[in-house]
C-alpha positions in Angstrom: 43.3 -21.2 133.7 43.8 -20.3 130.3 46.6 -21.8 128.2 48.7 -20.2 126.2 48.8 -20.1 122.4 51.1 -19.0 119.1 50.5 -15.6 118.4 49.8 -15.9 114.9 48.0 -18.7 114.2 46.8 -19.8 117.9 48.8 -23.4 118.1 47.9 -24.7 122.2 51.5 -24.4 124.0 52.5 -25.8 127.3 52.3 -23.7 130.3 55.8 -24.0 132.2 55.5 -21.0 134.5 55.4 -23.6 137.2 55.5 -27.3 138.0 51.8 -27.0 138.8 50.7 -26.2 135.7 53.1 -28.0 133.4 50.1 -30.0 132.1 49.4 -30.6 128.3 46.0 -32.6 126.8 47.9 -34.2 124.1 44.6 -35.5 122.5 42.4 -32.6 122.7 45.1 -29.7 121.7 46.7 -31.7 119.0 43.2 -31.8 117.4 42.9 -28.2 118.3 46.2 -27.2 116.8 45.6 -29.4 113.7 42.5 -27.6 113.0 44.2 -24.2 113.3 47.0 -25.1 111.0 44.6 -26.4 108.3 42.2 -23.3 109.1 45.6 -21.1 108.6 46.6 -22.9 105.5 43.3 -22.6 103.7 42.8 -18.8 104.1 46.8 -18.3 103.2 45.3 -20.2 100.1 42.8 -18.2 99.7 44.9 -14.9 99.7 47.0 -16.3 97.6 44.5 -17.4 94.8 43.1 -14.1 94.9 47.0 -12.0 94.7 47.3 -14.6 91.8 44.0 -13.7 90.3 44.8 -9.8 90.9 48.1 -10.1 89.2 47.4 -13.1 86.4 43.7 -12.0 85.5 42.8 -8.3 84.3 39.3 -7.1 86.0 38.1 -4.0 85.0 35.0 -1.9 86.0 32.4 -0.5 83.5 31.5 3.1 83.9 28.8 4.7 82.0 29.3 8.7 82.2 25.7 10.1 81.4 25.5 13.8 80.0 25.5 16.7 82.5 26.9 16.1 85.9 27.3 12.7 88.1 29.0 11.6 90.8 31.2 8.4 89.8 32.8 6.3 92.8 35.7 4.8 91.9 37.7 2.0 93.9 41.0 2.7 93.0 42.6 5.6 91.0 43.0 5.3 87.9 42.5 6.0 84.1 39.4 6.0 82.1 40.1 3.7 78.9 37.1 5.0 76.4 35.3 2.1 74.4 32.8 4.0 72.9 30.7 7.0 72.2 27.7 7.3 69.2 26.4 10.4 67.3 23.1 11.7 67.4 21.3 14.5 65.2 18.9 16.9 66.6 16.7 18.9 63.8 15.0 21.8 64.9 12.2 22.3 63.0 12.2 26.1 63.6 15.7 26.0 62.5 17.2 29.1 64.1 14.4 31.2 64.6 13.8 29.6 68.5 17.7 31.4 69.2 16.1 34.9 69.1 19.0 36.5 67.4 16.1 38.6 65.5 12.6 39.8 65.8 12.0 38.3 62.6 9.7 36.0 61.6 8.4 36.5 65.2 4.6 37.8 64.8 3.2 39.8 67.8 -0.5 39.8 68.8 -1.8 42.2 71.6 1.5 43.5 72.0 2.7 46.8 72.6 5.2 48.1 69.8 7.6 45.5 68.9 9.1 42.7 70.9 13.0 43.5 71.5 15.5 40.7 71.5 18.2 40.9 73.6 20.9 38.2 74.4 19.2 35.2 72.8 15.8 36.5 74.4 12.4 38.3 72.9 10.6 40.3 75.4 7.1 41.0 75.1 4.8 43.7 76.5 1.3 43.5 76.7 -1.0 46.1 74.9 -4.1 45.2 77.0 -6.3 44.7 74.1 -6.6 41.0 75.0 -6.1 38.7 77.6 -3.3 37.1 76.1 -0.4 38.9 74.6 1.7 36.3 72.6 4.3 35.8 69.6 3.9 33.4 67.0 6.3 32.1 64.3 4.7 30.2 61.2 6.1 26.9 60.7 6.5 27.1 56.9 8.9 23.9 57.4 9.3 22.3 54.3 10.1 18.9 56.2 5.9 17.8 57.0 5.9 15.2 59.9 3.9 12.3 59.1 0.3 10.8 60.9 1.5 9.3 64.0 4.5 10.7 64.3 5.6 11.8 67.9 6.6 15.8 68.4 8.2 17.4 71.1 7.7 20.9 72.1 9.8 23.1 74.3 10.8 26.8 75.5 11.9 28.7 78.1 9.6 31.5 79.5 9.7 33.9 82.5 7.0 36.5 83.0 8.4 39.5 85.2 4.9 40.8 85.7 1.8 38.5 87.9 -0.2 36.1 85.2 -2.3 33.5 85.0 -0.2 31.1 83.3 2.3 30.7 80.9 1.7 28.7 77.8 3.0 27.1 74.4 1.4 24.9 71.9 1.2 25.0 67.8 -2.2 26.4 66.8 -4.4 26.4 63.6 -6.6 29.0 62.9 -8.9 27.4 60.6 -10.9 25.6 59.9 -11.4 26.1 63.8 -9.2 27.0 66.1 -7.3 24.1 67.2 -4.1 23.7 69.6 -1.9 20.7 69.4 0.8 20.2 72.5 -0.4 22.8 74.8 1.8 23.4 78.1 -0.3 25.3 80.9 2.1 26.3 84.0 -0.2 27.9 86.2 0.4 30.8 88.5 4.3 31.0 87.7 6.1 33.3 90.1 8.0 36.4 88.7 11.3 36.4 87.3 11.6 32.7 87.4 12.4 31.1 84.2 10.2 27.7 83.8 11.3 24.9 80.9 7.8 24.4 79.2 7.8 21.0 77.3 6.0 18.4 76.5 5.2 15.4 73.5 2.1 14.8 71.6 0.9 12.6 68.3 0.8 14.2 65.0 -3.1 14.2 63.5 -3.8 14.1 60.1 -5.2 17.9 60.7 -1.6 19.0 61.9 -0.5 17.8 58.3 -3.2 19.0 56.4 -2.3 22.3 57.7 1.3 22.4 58.5 1.8 25.6 56.3 -0.2 27.7 58.2 0.6 26.6 61.9 2.0 28.8 64.2 4.2 28.0 67.3 2.5 30.2 69.8 4.0 31.5 72.9 1.6 33.1 75.5 1.1 35.1 78.8 -2.6 34.5 80.2 -4.2 37.0 82.4 -7.8 37.0 84.0 -8.2 40.0 81.9 -7.2 42.4 79.5 -6.8 45.5 82.0 -4.4 43.1 83.6 -2.4 42.2 81.1 -1.9 45.9 79.7 2.2 46.8 80.4 2.6 43.2 81.6 6.1 41.8 80.7 7.2 38.2 79.6 10.5 37.1 78.3 11.1 33.8 76.2 14.0 32.0 74.8 15.1 28.4 73.6 12.2 27.8 71.0 12.4 24.0 69.7 10.0 21.8 67.9 11.5 18.3 67.1 10.5 15.2 66.0 11.5 12.4 68.4 12.9 9.7 66.9 12.0 6.4 66.6 14.2 4.6 69.6 12.7 7.5 71.8 9.3 6.9 71.6 8.7 5.1 75.1 10.4 8.0 76.8 8.4 10.4 79.4 8.5 14.0 78.8 11.0 14.7 81.6 13.2 12.3 80.2 12.9 14.1 76.7 13.1 16.8 78.2 16.9 16.1 79.1 17.5 14.2 76.1 16.2 16.8 73.3 17.5 20.0 74.6 18.0 23.2 72.7 19.6 23.0 69.7 19.9 25.7 66.8 18.7 24.3 63.7 20.5 20.7 62.3 23.3 19.8 65.2 25.2 16.5 65.7 27.2 15.7 68.7 29.7 18.2 68.1 32.7 18.4 70.2 32.1 16.0 73.2 34.1 16.1 76.3 34.2 14.4 79.6 36.2 16.4 82.1 36.9 15.3 86.2 37.0 18.0 88.6 39.8 17.9 91.2 39.1 16.5 94.4 39.3 20.1 95.6 36.5 21.4 93.2 37.3 25.2 94.1 40.0 26.8 91.5 42.7 29.5 93.0 41.5 32.6 94.3 42.8 34.7 91.1 39.5 32.9 89.3 37.1 34.1 91.8 34.9 37.5 91.6 37.5 39.4 94.1 35.8 42.2 96.3 37.5 45.8 96.1 38.6 45.4 99.3 40.3 42.1 99.1 43.4 40.9 97.1 44.6 37.5 96.0 48.2 37.3 97.6 48.5 33.6 96.4 46.7 31.0 94.4 44.8 30.2 97.9 45.6 33.1 99.9 43.3 36.1 100.0 43.5 39.2 102.0 40.7 41.0 103.0 40.9 44.6 104.6 37.0 44.7 105.2 35.5 48.0 105.8 32.0 47.1 106.3 29.8 43.8 106.8 29.6 41.4 103.6 32.3 42.2 101.1 31.9 39.3 99.9 34.7 37.3 97.5 32.5 34.3 95.9 32.7 31.6 93.1 29.9 30.0 92.0 30.6 25.7 91.1 28.3 23.2 89.8 27.0 20.6 92.2 24.8 17.6 92.4 21.6 17.7 94.2 21.2 15.9 97.2 24.4 15.2 97.6 26.8 15.2 100.1 29.9 17.3 100.2 32.6 19.1 102.4 33.8 22.7 103.1 36.9 23.3 104.3 39.3 26.0 104.5 41.4 28.4 107.5 40.8 31.8 108.7 43.1 34.0 110.2 41.5 37.2 112.1 38.3 37.2 114.0 36.8 34.7 116.9 35.1 31.4 116.5 31.5 33.0 116.3 32.7 36.3 114.4 35.1 38.4 111.8 36.2 36.5 109.1 33.7 33.7 107.9 33.8 31.0 104.7 30.1 29.6 104.0 28.0 28.1 101.2 25.0 29.3 99.7 22.7 26.7 97.6 21.8 28.3 94.4 19.0 27.4 91.9 19.1 27.1 87.7 18.7 30.9 87.6 22.2 31.1 88.7 21.1 34.2 91.3 18.4 32.8 93.3 19.4 31.4 97.1 18.1 28.4 98.8 19.7 28.3 101.7 22.8 28.7 103.2 25.3 26.1 105.3 28.6 25.6 106.6 30.1 28.5 108.1 34.0 28.5 109.3 35.3 30.8 111.5 38.7 31.2 113.3 39.7 28.0 114.0 36.9 26.4 112.6 37.0 22.8 111.7 35.7 21.2 108.1 31.8 21.1 107.9 29.9 18.3 106.5 27.1 19.9 104.4 24.4 18.1 102.0 23.1 20.2 98.7 19.3 20.6 98.4 16.7 18.9 96.1 16.9 21.6 93.7 20.5 23.2 94.1 22.6 23.9 90.8 25.5 25.5 92.4 27.3 26.4 95.5 28.4 29.6 96.0 31.0 29.7 98.0 31.8 32.7 99.9 34.5 34.4 102.1 33.2 37.3 103.8 32.9 38.6 107.1 30.7 39.8 110.1 32.3 43.3 111.0 35.4 45.8 110.3 38.5 44.1 110.4 41.7 42.5 108.4 41.3 38.6 107.8 42.8 36.2 105.9 41.7 32.8 104.0 43.7 29.9 103.0 43.6 26.4 101.5 39.4 26.7 101.1 38.5 23.5 99.4 35.0 22.1 98.6 34.7 18.5 97.9 32.1 15.8 97.0 31.5 13.0 99.0 31.3 12.8 103.3 34.8 12.5 104.2 36.8 15.2 104.8 40.0 14.9 102.9 43.6 17.0 103.1 43.6 20.1 101.3 44.7 20.3 98.0 44.7 22.9 94.7 42.4 21.7 92.1 43.6 19.8 89.1 41.2 18.3 86.8 41.8 15.5 84.1 39.7 16.3 80.7 39.3 14.1 77.8 38.3 16.5 74.8 37.6 14.8 71.3 37.5 17.4 68.2 34.7 15.8 66.0 31.0 15.7 64.6 28.7 12.7 65.2 25.7 12.5 63.4 22.9 9.8 63.4 19.6 9.6 61.5 17.7 12.3 63.2 14.2 10.1 62.2 15.4 6.8 63.8 18.3 7.4 66.1 19.7 4.7 64.2 23.3 4.1 62.0 25.2 6.2 64.3 28.9 7.7 64.1 30.9 6.1 66.5 34.2 6.5 68.2 36.8 3.6 69.2 40.4 3.8 70.7 43.0 1.8 69.3 46.9 2.1 70.5 46.1 5.3 72.5 44.7 6.6 69.4 40.8 8.1 69.0 39.1 7.1 65.6 35.5 8.1 64.0 33.7 5.4 62.0 32.1 7.9 60.0 29.0 6.5 58.6 27.7 10.3 57.7 29.0 13.3 56.1 28.7 17.1 56.2 28.7 19.2 53.3 29.0 23.0 53.4 27.6 24.6 50.2 29.8 27.7 50.5 30.7 28.5 46.6 33.5 25.5 46.2 31.0 22.9 44.8 30.0 23.8 41.7 26.2 23.8 40.4 24.4 23.7 37.5 20.8 24.3 36.5 18.9 21.2 36.2 15.4 22.7 35.4 13.0 25.7 35.9 10.0 25.8 37.3 7.6 28.6 38.0 9.3 30.1 41.1 11.8 28.2 41.3 14.8 26.3 40.0 16.7 23.3 40.1 20.3 23.0 40.4 22.6 19.9 40.4 25.8 18.9 40.7 27.8 18.8 37.4 31.6 18.6 38.9 33.4 15.5 37.8 34.9 13.6 39.0 31.9 14.1 41.8 32.6 16.3 44.6 30.9 14.4 47.1 31.2 11.0 48.2 28.6 8.5 47.6 25.7 8.3 49.8 22.8 5.9 50.3 19.9 7.7 47.8 17.4 10.0 49.4 19.1 9.9 53.1 20.1 12.9 54.7 19.2 16.3 55.9 20.0 19.9 54.4 19.7 23.3 55.9 19.4 26.8 54.3 21.2 30.2 55.3 18.5 31.0 57.2 18.3 27.9 59.4 15.2 26.4 57.8 15.1 23.0 57.4 14.8 21.8 53.6 12.3 18.9 52.6 14.2 15.8 51.6 12.6 14.1 48.4 11.9 10.5 49.0 11.8 9.8 45.3 13.2 11.4 41.9 11.6 14.1 39.4 8.4 15.1 41.6 10.0 18.8 41.9 6.5 20.7 40.5 4.9 18.7 43.8 7.8 19.4 46.1 8.3 22.9 44.7 11.3 25.3 46.3 13.6 24.4 49.1 13.8 20.8 48.5 17.0 18.4 48.7 17.3 15.1 46.6 20.4 12.7 47.4 19.5 10.8 43.5 19.9 7.6 42.5 21.8 9.1 39.6 24.5 10.2 41.6 23.9 13.7 41.6 22.8 16.3 44.6 19.9 18.4 43.5 18.7 21.1 45.5 15.6 23.6 44.5 16.1 27.3 45.2 13.2 29.9 45.0 13.1 32.5 42.9 12.6 35.1 45.7 15.8 34.0 47.6 18.5 34.1 44.6 17.1 36.8 42.7 16.6 34.5 39.6 13.4 35.8 37.5 11.5 32.9 35.5 13.0 34.2 32.6 16.3 34.3 34.0 19.1 31.6 33.5 22.2 32.3 36.1 25.5 31.1 35.0 27.7 28.6 37.2 29.6 31.7 38.7 26.5 33.4 39.3 24.9 30.2 41.3 28.3 30.4 42.9 27.4 33.5 44.5 24.2 33.1 46.1 25.8 29.9 48.0 28.0 32.4 49.2 25.6 34.8 50.1 24.8 37.3 47.7 21.2 37.9 46.0 20.7 38.9 42.4 18.5 42.2 42.0 17.7 44.6 39.0 19.1 47.7 40.4 16.7 50.2 37.7 13.4 48.0 39.3 14.5 48.2 43.2 17.7 49.4 44.0 17.2 48.4 48.2 17.7 44.8 46.6 14.4 43.8 46.3 12.2 41.4 43.8 14.1 39.6 40.7 16.0 40.0 38.0 14.4 39.1 34.4 16.4 40.6 31.7 19.0 38.9 29.4 21.0 41.8 28.4 22.9 42.2 31.6 21.7 45.9 32.1 20.8 46.6 35.8 22.2 43.6 37.4 23.4 44.1 40.4 24.3 41.8 43.7 23.4 42.7 47.5 24.3 40.2 50.6 20.8 38.1 51.3 21.0 39.8 54.7 21.1 43.3 53.7 24.5 43.7 55.7 26.0 46.0 53.0 24.9 47.5 50.0 24.8 46.5 46.2 27.6 45.8 44.1 27.6 45.5 40.4 30.5 43.2 39.7 29.9 39.8 40.0 31.3 38.7 43.8 33.5 36.0 44.2 33.8 36.3 48.0 31.8 35.0 50.8 29.0 37.2 53.0 30.7 36.9 56.7 27.4 36.9 58.0 25.2 35.1 56.0 25.5 30.9 57.2 26.3 28.5 54.5 23.7 25.7 53.3 24.8 22.5 55.2 24.0 19.1 54.0 24.3 15.8 55.7 23.9 12.5 54.4 24.1 8.8 54.9 27.5 7.1 53.2 27.0 4.1 51.0 30.2 3.1 52.9 31.4 4.0 56.0 34.9 5.2 56.3 37.5 5.6 59.6 38.9 9.1 60.5 41.2 9.8 63.0 40.1 12.3 65.7 42.1 15.3 67.3 41.9 14.6 71.0 43.6 16.3 73.8 44.0 15.2 77.8 43.4 12.0 79.2 40.4 11.1 82.0 41.5 9.7 85.3 39.5 8.6 88.2 40.5 9.3 92.0 40.0 7.0 94.5 36.4 7.4 96.1 34.1 9.6 94.6 34.7 12.2 91.9 32.8 15.0 90.3 32.5 14.3 86.3 30.8 16.3 83.7 29.9 15.1 80.1 29.3 17.8 77.8 29.9 19.2 74.2 30.6 22.3 72.3 34.6 22.5 73.7 36.9 23.9 71.0 40.4 23.3 71.7 43.7 25.1 70.7 42.2 26.9 67.8 44.7 29.3 65.9 44.2 32.8 66.6 44.6 36.1 65.3 45.5 38.6 68.0 44.6 42.5 66.7 45.6 45.2 68.0 43.9 48.4 68.9 44.4 52.0 69.5 43.0 51.5 73.2 46.9 50.0 74.0 45.3 45.9 73.9 45.9 43.2 71.5 42.6 41.7 71.1 41.0 38.1 70.1 37.7 38.0 69.0 37.2 41.4 69.2 35.5 43.6 66.8 38.8 45.5 65.7 40.0 46.7 62.3 40.8 43.9 60.6 38.6 41.8 62.2 38.9 37.7 62.9 36.1 36.2 64.8 36.7 32.9 65.9 35.3 30.2 63.9 32.3 29.5 66.4 30.6 32.1 68.6 32.3 31.3 72.3 30.3 31.4 75.1 33.2 31.3 77.5 36.9 31.5 76.4 38.9 29.3 78.9 42.6 29.4 78.0 44.9 31.5 75.9 48.5 29.8 74.4 51.2 31.2 73.5 53.5 28.9 71.6 51.1 26.1 72.7 52.2 27.0 76.1 49.2 28.4 78.3 49.7 31.9 78.5 48.4 34.2 81.7 47.5 38.2 81.5 44.5 38.0 78.9 41.4 39.8 80.4 37.8 38.3 79.1 35.0 40.7 78.4 31.7 40.8 77.3 30.7 41.5 73.8 29.0 44.7 72.8 25.1 44.3 72.6 24.0 43.8 69.1 27.4 41.9 67.5 26.2 38.7 69.3 25.8 36.8 66.0 29.1 37.4 64.8 31.0 37.4 67.9 29.3 35.1 70.7 29.3 36.5 74.0 33.0 37.2 75.2 36.3 38.2 73.6 39.5 38.7 75.1 42.5 41.2 75.4 45.9 41.7 76.9 48.2 44.4 77.4 50.8 45.4 74.3 53.4 45.4 76.6 52.5 41.5 77.4 52.3 40.6 73.9 54.7 38.6 71.8 54.0 39.7 68.0 57.0 36.8 67.0 54.3 34.0 68.7 52.0 32.0 67.7 48.5 32.0 69.4 45.7 29.6 70.1 42.8 29.5 71.9 40.5 27.1 73.6 36.7 27.9 74.2 33.5 26.8 74.7 30.9 27.2 71.8 28.1 29.5 71.9 25.8 27.2 69.7 24.5 24.1 71.7 24.3 20.3 70.5 23.0 17.0 71.8 24.7 15.1 74.5 25.5 11.4 74.7 27.4 9.0 77.6 30.8 8.2 77.6 31.0 4.3 77.8 34.2 3.2 78.9 36.2 1.2 82.3 39.0 1.5 84.7 41.3 -0.9 86.0 40.1 -2.7 89.1 43.1 -4.5 90.2 47.1 -4.5 89.5 46.9 -6.8 86.4 44.5 -4.5 84.5 46.7 -1.4 85.9 50.0 -2.9 85.0 48.6 -3.9 81.3 47.1 -0.3 81.0 50.7 0.9 81.9 52.1 -1.2 79.4 50.1 -0.3 76.9 50.6 3.0 77.6 54.5 3.3 77.6 54.9 1.2 74.3 52.0 3.6 72.7 54.0 6.8 73.9 57.3 5.5 73.0 55.8 4.7 69.3 54.7 8.3 69.2 57.7 9.8 70.3 59.6 7.6 67.8 57.3 9.0 65.0 57.6 12.3 66.5 61.9 12.1 66.5 61.8 10.6 62.9 60.0 13.5 62.0 61.4 16.1 64.0 58.1 17.8 64.4 58.8 19.2 67.3 62.4 21.1 66.7 62.5 20.9 63.1 58.9 21.2 61.5 56.2 22.6 63.9 53.5 23.4 61.5 52.5 26.7 59.8 52.6 29.7 61.8 50.3 32.4 61.1 52.1 35.4 62.7 50.6 38.6 63.9 51.0 41.5 61.2 52.0 44.8 62.0 51.4 48.5 60.6 48.2 48.1 58.6 49.2 45.1 56.9 46.6 42.4 56.6 47.1 38.5 55.7 45.2 37.0 52.6 44.8 33.6 51.4 46.7 31.0 53.8 49.3 33.4 54.8 52.2 31.5 57.2 55.2 30.5 57.0 57.2 27.4 58.5 60.4 25.8 59.4 60.9 22.6 57.9 63.4 19.7 58.7 66.4 20.8 56.9 66.4 24.2 58.7 64.4 25.9 55.3 62.1 28.8 56.3 59.5 28.9 53.8 56.4 31.6 53.3 53.2 31.0 51.7 50.3 33.0 50.8 50.1 36.7 50.9 49.5 39.7 52.4 48.2 43.1 51.6 47.4 47.1 52.1 50.2 47.8 54.6 52.8 50.8 54.8 55.8 50.1 52.4 59.2 51.2 54.3 62.5 49.6 54.6 62.1 49.9 58.0 58.7 49.7 59.4 58.1 46.3 59.9 55.5 43.9 58.8 55.8 41.0 60.9 58.9 39.5 62.9 60.1 35.9 62.9 61.2 34.2 66.4 64.4 33.0 67.3 65.6 30.3 65.3 63.6 31.7 62.2 66.3 34.4 61.5 68.9 34.2 58.9 72.6 35.6 59.9 72.6 38.9 57.4 69.8 40.5 55.7 68.2 38.9 53.0 66.8 40.3 49.7 64.0 38.8 47.9 61.7 40.2 44.3 58.1 39.4 45.3 55.1 40.5 42.7 52.4 43.0 43.9 49.4 44.5 42.3 48.5 48.1 43.5 44.8 47.9 42.0 42.2 45.9 41.3 41.3 43.9 37.9 44.7 43.1 35.7 46.0 46.8 36.0 48.6 48.2 38.3 51.3 44.9 38.9 54.7 45.3 39.6 57.7 44.1 41.8 58.5 45.0 45.3 61.6 44.1 47.7 61.1 42.2 50.7 63.8 42.0 53.2 64.5 39.7 55.9 66.6 41.2 59.1 68.9 39.2 61.2 66.7 40.4 64.5 63.8 38.9 62.9 62.2 42.0 61.1 60.6 41.7 58.3 60.2 44.7 55.7 58.3 45.4 52.3 59.5 48.6 50.1 58.9 49.6 46.8 61.9 48.9 44.0 60.2 51.1 41.2 57.2 54.0 41.4 54.5 51.5 43.4 53.5 53.4 46.5 50.4 51.6 47.5 50.2 47.2 47.5 46.9 45.9 48.1 48.0 42.6 47.7 51.7 41.0 47.5 52.4 36.9 47.0 55.2 35.5 48.8 55.1 31.8 47.8 58.4 32.2 46.2 60.2 33.2 49.7 62.6 30.5 51.1 65.7 30.8 53.0 67.9 28.9 55.3 67.6 29.6 58.9 70.7 30.0 61.0 70.0 31.8 63.8 
């Protein structure tokens, strides 16, 4: 019979259920009990030791967040602590031409008519003259690679007609036709985009013929007749010199790292986002069918009149990964009526691979698995027939485990900074680090825009070009490492970097030099600037060139071609370099908006530490987390909505006046009103032909929902892509680390709150506000107002071109910025150009916040009004 034991550690006891069983083997049971006590003591000691370690020793798990989408499994819910990000610089030797904003400078061969460009793609139609309709772009890049360098060629190609192959390569026509780095993709599927890429080594033959080498994109056919009327589409063409640190990578690895960029790009505005446990947003963000209605964030009603009236959304997913689909469907049966399903979509965003996971009324969550080539999951709420159905709490979660429904709650860390590195070696990279809750950059590189703000003078004249140099003192540029860096001109062409001084005759135009004498030199061709060999431009005329203007002789070529070679000023005119407007006779002093500035990037002689603007905190949930690392997120950029005659206020719209965003957007994410998320804005595509200025998207809100006294800002993704690098960091893996992190965070937040309280930032000095102007008034230089900590409201800058009236407002001040009585200020104004037409106006501020301007003399028009002397005490 089994002897009784104690419940916790199993010590032997005497069985006293009857006199016959009251027996105890003392020797045996004492030994067993001693062993049990000792075992319990050992286990307890181990448990206590483990607990002491968890409470006394900080333990963290290192995490490397790679570029792109990934699944991160976290042991516990905890914040991500960033330990570093390093910069990169990609230099596309095609400049901006691979983005196909314009047909030129691409040349067509065996092509019907002129190739067309739309939405950054070029379409080529075969003429049937030969078997290989193609386009080519002569490299002519001033920066010639060296023998032994590795180049990486890439492009996106798609055929809309059957063909033998799609190809990309560099081609030298003389002395014999030679192809370098040729990629051949045989038997392509119609309408499927392919990434063509290959690395190859630079030969002496390629170096010797670099100036006449062409970048070729071809659709090859079996015969000339077969090529007639065929269509091929190309995009994202690029040519890179592979950095020293990447020479050991395979072509597939290079393709992942050397993504398409325009011209010269650093790591720009990197961000990491952890998507919510529910990867699906509210129904308000879905593509809702006309017969459906979102009756709540996660409730959808469908009054179907036919089958497959789909409401859907595409969500990025990982290939070969488990997911769980769940949701509640009301209406129908377990096999008919309303249902939820998932379609796996490939990289095109439109081609379905397979469908799975149907959930009907009463259905349970479905475990699903993404195919190897899946890029998106299209989650669909639909029906098999006519009827009324409701879908609620639809959820897609990463991992094989079913989770309870949650609304989507993302977390994100976004950094607003550029991170460079040596483009040829990848070394000496800018680095991000965190200290006391604030992010900083160890900046080893400097980027400068040559937009006319830096004074340049003539250094030397050569036949066909001139050399310019910095003459401004104190020196406008921080000291550099001699002969470092890279520069790009207005058309995206990469300039040659001089490796020693004084070789201008050999280097020619389109060369830059960060010289040993502390000056910056740059050579400009006469064809670009319009300065003839016999003409010496003034400092202001040089500024005009860097602001996008070309000089020309209107009496020789009224269209703006040719150069100016006179010294008497007769016939001297200027036109925009891109001919976006007609010529002017007066020396321009403003920048041409459509002409990009020259850009210079060089290595600093001494690194500097700079603070970084950041937003958000990245956190992990316990278990599987879907995380994405990208670049190009612009956070809370100040926006100027403009009213249009169609009943809307627009941001980034083609209104009058127009205020394009600082970067062309590919996607608008959020609009903020007085720093709070503002609903009611509707995004729409930009009209064809205006992508080069406005990007792909604009947004609008109804006039009734707009507050003209509020300050608006916008968060969006840039259209221009940039290289992506990993986020390196860790998260707390035990209690000690979490407690320490919590203590540090509380201390940092307390310090931050103390600073804010001392400065009274939130209440008394929220910063400069850029208001929306009304009734035709336009803002001039730096116009804004601000409330100081002492309650004074001050104005700066100027306005112009509006209606002068004591009753028609130019703006409305918000509550907290208004006086108790009408205030009057005399302000200076001008009603024309030049030095004539000056006068005074009355600037009135009313208790209801209305601000008006009207004349106190005979001035009827004000082209500019200066408001720098306006200041008053806000009393309500």
